[in-house]
ZADRENVEX-676222 format. One record per residue (C-alpha): residue number from 1; residue in one letter; y, z, x. Coordinates in steps of 0.001 Angstrom, whole numbers, m for minus. Last residue first. Layout:
<atoms>
<atom NUM, 'a', <Y, Z, X>>
...
</atoms>
This chain:
<atoms>
<atom 222, 'i', <m36167, 113506, 63906>>
<atom 221, 'n', <m33457, 115663, 65513>>
<atom 220, 'e', <m31253, 113277, 67481>>
<atom 219, 'k', <m31582, 110585, 64838>>
<atom 218, 'i', <m30459, 113016, 62137>>
<atom 217, 'v', <m27442, 114293, 64073>>
<atom 216, 's', <m26320, 110746, 64896>>
<atom 215, 'i', <m26647, 109648, 61266>>
<atom 214, 'i', <m24582, 112658, 60195>>
<atom 213, 'k', <m21838, 111907, 62737>>
<atom 212, 'e', <m21686, 108208, 61845>>
<atom 211, 'v', <m21295, 109050, 58155>>
<atom 210, 's', <m18543, 111562, 58899>>
<atom 209, 'q', <m16695, 109082, 61115>>
<atom 208, 'e', <m16818, 106497, 58332>>
<atom 207, 'f', <m15475, 108990, 55779>>
<atom 206, 'd', <m12629, 110357, 57879>>
<atom 205, 'l', <m13111, 113324, 60169>>
<atom 204, 'e', <m10774, 116292, 60720>>
<atom 203, 't', <m12196, 118468, 57939>>
<atom 202, 't', <m15685, 117017, 58475>>
<atom 201, 'd', <m17429, 120179, 59664>>
<atom 200, 'v', <m21118, 119597, 60517>>
<atom 199, 't', <m23411, 122622, 60644>>
<atom 198, 'i', <m26944, 122059, 61954>>
<atom 197, 'c', <m29624, 124027, 60136>>
<atom 196, 'g', <m32179, 126333, 61743>>
<atom 195, 'e', <m32111, 128838, 58918>>
<atom 194, 'a', <m30279, 127326, 55985>>
<atom 193, 'p', <m26502, 127588, 55693>>
<atom 192, 'k', <m25445, 129408, 52524>>
<atom 191, 'l', <m25000, 128622, 48822>>
<atom 190, 'p', <m26643, 131291, 46695>>
<atom 189, 'a', <m30272, 130730, 45627>>
<atom 188, 't', <m30267, 133010, 42564>>
<atom 187, 'k', <m27836, 135933, 42522>>
<atom 186, 'r', <m24690, 133780, 42467>>
<atom 185, 'h', <m22013, 134725, 45001>>
<atom 184, 't', <m21829, 131634, 47225>>
<atom 183, 'd', <m21863, 129095, 44399>>
<atom 182, 'n', <m19435, 130987, 42167>>
<atom 181, 'y', <m16961, 131607, 44989>>
<atom 180, 'd', <m17075, 128005, 46180>>
<atom 179, 'r', <m16702, 126858, 42575>>
<atom 178, 't', <m13552, 128880, 42125>>
<atom 177, 'i', <m12061, 127605, 45387>>
<atom 176, 'v', <m12847, 123992, 44482>>
<atom 175, 'd', <m11503, 124391, 40933>>
<atom 174, 'n', <m8303, 125954, 42272>>
<atom 173, 'l', <m7889, 123024, 44662>>
<atom 172, 'i', <m8416, 120531, 41820>>
<atom 171, 'd', <m5814, 122288, 39685>>
<atom 170, 'd', <m3352, 122330, 42577>>
<atom 169, 'y', <m3900, 118601, 43170>>
<atom 168, 'k', <m3073, 117713, 39574>>
<atom 167, 'v', <m5084, 115275, 37457>>
<atom 166, 'n', <m4397, 112276, 35204>>
<atom 165, 'm', <m7448, 110077, 35761>>
<atom 164, 'g', <m7030, 106418, 36699>>
<atom 163, 'k', <m10164, 106156, 38821>>
<atom 162, 'e', <m7988, 106018, 41931>>
<atom 161, 'v', <m6437, 109303, 40783>>
<atom 160, 'l', <m9918, 110851, 40598>>
<atom 159, 'e', <m10835, 109855, 44160>>
<atom 158, 'k', <m7449, 110886, 45542>>
<atom 157, 'y', <m7782, 114361, 44003>>
<atom 156, 'r', <m11365, 114737, 45252>>
<atom 155, 'r', <m10311, 113942, 48815>>
<atom 154, 'e', <m7336, 116319, 48629>>
<atom 153, 'a', <m9494, 119106, 47171>>
<atom 152, 'r', <m12046, 118761, 49965>>
<atom 151, 'a', <m9358, 118835, 52647>>
<atom 150, 'e', <m7721, 121889, 51087>>
<atom 149, 'p', <m11032, 123735, 50709>>
<atom 148, 's', <m11746, 123155, 54432>>
<atom 147, 'a', <m14755, 121001, 55260>>
<atom 146, 't', <m18538, 121441, 55087>>
<atom 145, 'l', <m21893, 119776, 55611>>
<atom 144, 'f', <m24857, 122048, 56338>>
<atom 143, 'i', <m27645, 119893, 57773>>
<atom 142, 'k', <m31405, 120472, 57753>>
<atom 141, 'v', <m33657, 117981, 59531>>
<atom 140, 'q', <m37459, 117923, 59378>>
<atom 139, 'a', <m37411, 119612, 55968>>
<atom 138, 'd', <m39643, 122706, 55840>>
<atom 137, 'p', <m37287, 124741, 53622>>
<atom 136, 'l', <m37184, 121861, 51122>>
<atom 135, 'v', <m36143, 123342, 47762>>
<atom 134, 'v', <m35145, 126853, 48809>>
<atom 133, 't', <m32964, 127226, 51915>>
<atom 132, 'g', <m32671, 123617, 53086>>
<atom 131, 'i', <m32090, 122213, 49614>>
<atom 130, 'd', <m30040, 125108, 48280>>
<atom 129, 'r', <m26601, 123681, 47455>>
<atom 128, 'g', <m27328, 119981, 47014>>
<atom 127, 'd', <m28243, 116856, 48924>>
<atom 126, 'm', <m31577, 115159, 49453>>
<atom 125, 'i', <m32219, 112531, 52101>>
<atom 124, 'v', <m35619, 111154, 51276>>
<atom 123, 'd', <m38680, 109383, 52661>>
<atom 122, 'h', <m40697, 109164, 49461>>
<atom 121, 't', <m43741, 110692, 47709>>
<atom 120, 'k', <m43600, 114318, 48767>>
<atom 119, 'a', <m39806, 114470, 48768>>
<atom 118, 'm', <m39584, 113294, 45149>>
<atom 117, 'n', <m42238, 115844, 44202>>
<atom 116, 'r', <m40087, 118605, 45648>>
<atom 115, 'q', <m37092, 117706, 43475>>
<atom 114, 'l', <m39068, 117469, 40244>>
<atom 113, 'd', <m40896, 120705, 41066>>
<atom 112, 'l', <m37646, 122644, 41525>>
<atom 111, 'l', <m35834, 121395, 38422>>
<atom 110, 'y', <m37187, 123856, 35865>>
<atom 109, 'a', <m37135, 126712, 38393>>
<atom 108, 'r', <m33427, 126158, 38985>>
<atom 107, 'v', <m32767, 126114, 35242>>
<atom 106, 'i', <m34864, 129258, 34705>>
<atom 105, 'p', <m32797, 131100, 37342>>
<atom 104, 'v', <m29392, 130417, 35693>>
<atom 103, 'a', <m26741, 130023, 38423>>
<atom 102, 's', <m27059, 126233, 38213>>
<atom 101, 'i', <m25695, 126356, 34651>>
<atom 100, 'k', <m22367, 127794, 35791>>
<atom 99, 's', <m21777, 125400, 38680>>
<atom 98, 'a', <m22956, 122466, 36566>>
<atom 97, 'm', <m20456, 123434, 33869>>
<atom 96, 'm', <m17667, 123305, 36461>>
<atom 95, 's', <m18719, 119849, 37634>>
<atom 94, 'a', <m19151, 118518, 34104>>
<atom 93, 'e', <m15588, 119566, 33323>>
<atom 92, 'p', <m14333, 117863, 36499>>
<atom 91, 't', <m15961, 114620, 35244>>
<atom 90, 'r', <m18900, 112899, 36948>>
<atom 89, 'i', <m21686, 113647, 34443>>
<atom 88, 'l', <m20831, 110844, 32009>>
<atom 87, 'g', <m21260, 108091, 34592>>
<atom 86, 's', <m24931, 108700, 35445>>
<atom 85, 'v', <m25751, 109555, 31816>>
<atom 84, 'd', <m28370, 106840, 31285>>
<atom 83, 'e', <m30119, 107948, 28100>>
<atom 82, 'n', <m33923, 108416, 28321>>
<atom 81, 'd', <m33677, 112018, 27053>>
<atom 80, 'l', <m31158, 112591, 29825>>
<atom 79, 'l', <m31611, 109968, 32519>>
<atom 78, 'v', <m29965, 109880, 35928>>
<atom 77, 'i', <m29968, 106555, 37794>>
<atom 76, 'q', <m30047, 106610, 41601>>
<atom 75, 'e', <m29164, 103440, 43461>>
<atom 74, 'g', <m31977, 101655, 45294>>
<atom 73, 'k', <m30392, 98261, 44650>>
<atom 72, 'e', <m33149, 97331, 42179>>
<atom 71, 'n', <m32391, 100464, 40165>>
<atom 70, 'f', <m33704, 103941, 40882>>
<atom 69, 't', <m35063, 106626, 38605>>
<atom 68, 'l', <m34386, 110319, 38133>>
<atom 67, 'd', <m35504, 112168, 35040>>
<atom 66, 'v', <m34350, 114939, 32731>>
<atom 65, 't', <m36224, 115537, 29488>>
<atom 64, 'i', <m34970, 117870, 26772>>
<atom 63, 'k', <m36541, 120182, 24190>>
<atom 62, 's', <m38019, 123035, 26225>>
<atom 61, 'l', <m34932, 123118, 28429>>
<atom 60, 'l', <m32722, 123808, 25395>>
<atom 59, 'n', <m34868, 126757, 24284>>
<atom 58, 'k', <m34635, 128259, 27754>>
<atom 57, 'v', <m30855, 127772, 27730>>
<atom 56, 'a', <m30593, 129457, 24322>>
<atom 55, 'n', <m32692, 132373, 25553>>
<atom 54, 'e', <m30636, 132588, 28721>>
<atom 53, 'd', <m27310, 132885, 26868>>
<atom 52, 'e', <m24892, 133104, 29829>>
<atom 51, 'p', <m25002, 129323, 30264>>
<atom 50, 'a', <m23535, 128951, 26732>>
<atom 49, 'v', <m25250, 126295, 24599>>
<atom 48, 's', <m22927, 124251, 22410>>
<atom 47, 'n', <m25489, 121430, 22126>>
<atom 46, 'r', <m23345, 118768, 23768>>
<atom 45, 't', <m22158, 121262, 26374>>
<atom 44, 'a', <m25712, 122359, 27195>>
<atom 43, 's', <m26781, 118714, 27478>>
<atom 42, 'l', <m23928, 118012, 29871>>
<atom 41, 'g', <m24833, 121082, 31920>>
<atom 40, 'i', <m28430, 119870, 32105>>
<atom 39, 't', <m27109, 116572, 33406>>
<atom 38, 'r', <m24724, 118242, 35862>>
<atom 37, 'y', <m27643, 120234, 37218>>
<atom 36, 'l', <m29637, 117045, 37781>>
<atom 35, 'a', <m26646, 115254, 39269>>
<atom 34, 'g', <m26364, 118025, 41835>>
<atom 33, 't', <m29815, 117031, 43053>>
<atom 32, 'd', <m28532, 113676, 44319>>
<atom 31, 'v', <m31671, 112154, 45869>>
<atom 30, 'y', <m31030, 109349, 48345>>
<atom 29, 'i', <m34074, 107263, 49217>>
<atom 28, 'c', <m34752, 106152, 52780>>
<atom 27, 'd', <m33901, 103048, 54787>>
<atom 26, 'l', <m31975, 104879, 57532>>
<atom 25, 'a', <m28693, 103043, 56997>>
<atom 24, 'k', <m29076, 103028, 53214>>
<atom 23, 'a', <m29889, 106730, 53143>>
<atom 22, 'v', <m26914, 107464, 55389>>
<atom 21, 'r', <m24559, 105607, 53066>>
<atom 20, 'k', <m25802, 107422, 49989>>
<atom 19, 'a', <m25803, 110765, 51823>>
<atom 18, 'i', <m22141, 110332, 52780>>
<atom 17, 's', <m20999, 109670, 49231>>
<atom 16, 's', <m23118, 112489, 47795>>
<atom 15, 'k', <m22355, 115107, 50438>>
<atom 14, 'g', <m18614, 114524, 50510>>
<atom 13, 'a', <m17686, 118166, 51031>>
<atom 12, 'g', <m16308, 118308, 47487>>
<atom 11, 'a', <m18460, 121205, 46342>>
<atom 10, 'p', <m19938, 123267, 49164>>
<atom 9, 'g', <m22731, 122201, 51507>>
<atom 8, 'd', <m26356, 121198, 51837>>
<atom 7, 'l', <m28042, 118094, 53225>>
<atom 6, 'a', <m31824, 118338, 53586>>
<atom 5, 'i', <m33642, 115441, 55283>>
<atom 4, 'a', <m37288, 114874, 54367>>
<atom 3, 'i', <m39554, 112372, 56117>>
<atom 2, 's', <m42838, 111381, 54486>>
<atom 1, 'm', <m46181, 111781, 56254>>
</atoms>
């Protein structure tokens, strides 16, 4: 029987970075579901498809392929029509588009089977917005990872500045607040703690402390 760990939380909580480290420590596969939504958002942007136009989105989904694979280091590679878009989907614009496209029910349905099949065939730690509530409601461990909007914006700001991007903290904070509202108020699978989940607030924790905390919670509950 494979082990499934669900890690949910708002944008900028550090889910991806923490989950990668935890997966390596526990010898399981990290599945970044947000990357899947970002990839569909990227395709929608390239094809001038508005998320509000469900017919156009449905038509887009019928023509594209989205896949996850892993390199020799166990790192996740995201493919859009066999093109590696792992780097292209990490911009603030891609993040906002992902928030909009993820609110479309047919998009969530499109990706549901792909995510569940990963958990059936591998020991996984899967992060996203609705993993514990919708995708893997029977996961052995469900964690809701959060931090204050200000702390999340500050971390994201530093990350982008280190990459050489010209960004403003206030803009990042506004994006975080906007995305929080969108994610918690969408009709389909809104962001919320799953039943039986363990909430971990990392506002006062640094990265290493956050990783250690998540590993401790998982080991205590497996």
